[in-house]
N, C-alpha and C positions, 0 to 999 in steps of 0.2 A: 599357793601346794596342794597339790591335793591329795588328798586320804582316802583310804578302801576302808570299810565296814568290815573288821576280822568276821563279822558272824554272816551265815546268809539270812537274806530275807524267809525271816518261817511265817508262812501262811495254813489255816485251818480249813481244812475241809469239810463243811456242815451238809447236810440236808435241810430241806425245806422242813421238816417237820422240828429239827432239833434247833432250827433257828430259832421258830417263830415260839416255840416253849421256852427259848433264853430272854426272847422279848417279850414275852405274855411276862415272866419273872421280873422286868424291870431295868434288864441289860441293856444301853443304847449305843455302845458300843463296841461296831464289829470293824474295826477297822484289818483289812487285809484280811478277811476271811472269804473263801473260795465255796460260792454258793451257786455254778455255773450250772445252766439247763433246769433251772428249779420253777416252781411256780410259784408265785407269791402276790397274786391278783389281788384287788382287791381290799388290799390290808390298811391301816392308819401304820404310817413308819414315817411320822412327821419327828423332825429332831434329829433323826439314826444318824451316825455316825459309821460310815462306808467308805473311811477312806483307804484306797489303793485294794478296795474287795475286786477279785471275779465275780459278775454276775453275767458272763458273755448265755446273751440266749436265753434268758431269766426273764420270764414272764408274769412283767410288773404292772401288767393292764389295770385301769383303774386305781393304781393305788396311790396314798396319798403321800406324797413325798417336800412336804412344807420345812423349809430351811433344812432338808438333808445333807449331810456333807459327804459330795460323793467326788469330791478332788479325784482325782488321778486314776478312777474306777474306769472297771472293762463292762462297757455296757455294748459291746460288739453285736452287733447282732439284737436284740434287747428287744422286747415289745413291752414299749411303754405306751398305750396306746391309752386314750384321755387321762392319764395319767397327772397329778397335779404337781409340779416341781416348784409351783412357785416360790420365788427365793430363795432357791437350793443354789448351793458353789458345785459348779461341775468344772472347775479349774482342771484345764489338761487332761478330761474324760474323753475315754477310745469311748465315741458314742456311734462308729462306723453302722452304715446297713440297720440300724436302728430305725426299731414303727415306732416314733412321733407323733399319730396322725390325733388332731385335736387337742396333744397332752396343753395345760397350760403353763409355761413355765415364763412367767410372765415375774420380769424383774432378777431371773436368776443369773446367776455369772458363768457364763459357758467360755470364761475366756484360752483361747489357744484350744479347746475343743476340738475334732477329730470328728466331722460328721460329716464324712465321704460316702453318697449314696443315700445319707438317712430320709425317708418318706417321713415330711413335717407338716402335710398337707393340712390343712384347716388349725394346725400350732398358734396357737398365743403366744408372742415372744415380746411384747411390749413392753422396753424401757429394759430389756435383756443386755448387759453386757456379751458382745460375739467378738470380742474384739480379741484379731490374729486367730479365730476358729479356719478351720479350714471345711469349707460345707460345696465344697467339689463335686455336681451331680447330685444334690439333693435337690429334692423336690417341695418346694414351700409356698404350692401353689393355695391361694386365699389363707395364707399365715399373715396375723398378724402381727407385723412387725417396728410399728407407730412407736415411735423416742430409743429405739434399741440400736446401741452402739454396735458397729460392722465395723471398724478402722480399721483398716488394716488385712478383713478377711480374704480370703479367699474363695471364689464367687464362681468362679470357672462350672461352666456347664450348668449352674444351679436353675433349677423353672421357679421364676415367680408369678405364674398366672392368676393375676387377681389380686395377688399379695397388697397390701396395705401398707407403702412403704414410709409415713410421712413420719415427715421430721428424724428419721433415722438418718444416721451417722456413716455416712458411704466413701468417707474419704479414704484414699490409698489401700483402697480392696479393688483387685484382681475381677474385672467382670467381663472377661474374656467369654465370646459365646452364650453369654446369660441368657 
């Protein structure tokens, strides 16, 4: 049986200054916040909870997001250049057209993440879970995908020039024109 929630899901719009003030005061749960198009670069946001947050086109370059909860987050078109996402959870995250060049996603959980057209050159995805992820047209040139789980991933038109796929699980993947 299917039940509808009677109340609409509420999101809270924050600007970068409000967000940073609340974070400095010790708040770590920012579920369902809307901080799109903000500049949050060079911050330490380790262990933060941004579940279902809207961070589309947000600048998170060189930001530390280790062990962050980024499940179902909208990072479409976001700048994550050199961001540290070690052991972060990005389950069902929307990361299409995101800039993840030199991002550290070591052992990150990107299960069923949407990464279409993402720029992931030189990214570290060693031991990452990309099971069922959509990487259509993503650029993974010179990325480290050693021991990554890509089982069932869509890798259509994905660029792997110079990528390290040693011991990666590529079973049941779609490698059409990769």
